[in-house]
N, C-alpha and C positions, 0 to 999 in steps of 0.2 A: 267168277263170283265165288267167294268163300262158302264153305259148307253151311255155316250158321246163317249166312245171308240167304242162301237157298231155302233153308228151313223157315226163316222169318217170312219169306215170300209165300211159302206154302201155307202159312198161318192166316193169310188173307182169305177170308171165306165169304160166303154169301149171306150169312146170318149175323146180324149185328151183335146178338148176345154171345155167339161163339167168338166173334172177333174180339170182343171185350175180354172174355176169359183168356183167350190165347195171348193177347197183348200183355195182360197182367202176368201170365205164366212166363212169357219171354223176358220181361223185365226182372222177374224174381229168380228164375231158374235156368234159363237156356244156356247162359255162358258157363255155368258150373256143372252141367250134366256130364257124367262119365260117358265114354263112347258107346257102351252098351245101352245106357239110358237114352242117348240120342237116337239110336236105332229104334228103340221101343216107341219113342215119341213120334218118329217118322212113320212107323206102322200105324199108329193111331191117326195121324194126319191123313193117311191114305183112305180112311173111312169117309163116307159121304157126310155132309154137314149135319143133317138131321140125326143120323145115327150117333155121331160123335157127341153132339149136344145132349142127346138123351142119355148116353152113357155118363157124361160128366154130371148131369143133373140127377142121376140115379133112377131115371125112368126106365132104363134097360139094364140088364146084367151083362157084363163082359165075360164071355166064355173063356177067352185066352187068359189063363191064370197068371202066366208070366208077365202080362201087361198090367196087372192090378196095381203094382206099386207106382207105375207111371200115371195111371188113371187117378190114383189117390193124390198125387202131386197136382194134377190138373184140377181136381175137385177142391183142393185147398187154396188154389190161386184166386 
């Protein structure tokens, strides 16, 4: 399985709201992410569903500053 296919598979989550956001992000950005950005995205995907959704919706603050630009892309999706 290609790396992007694996990432798409990991985007399938348990929260409908998060699934919708990640699907939109995949359509708009996934294919054109630089390798470093892809690694950042995978780090965010490693978070649990509720925490990731809270970060995207701005209900929590992301402490890892190096992931802020990727979070902003997710928020814009």
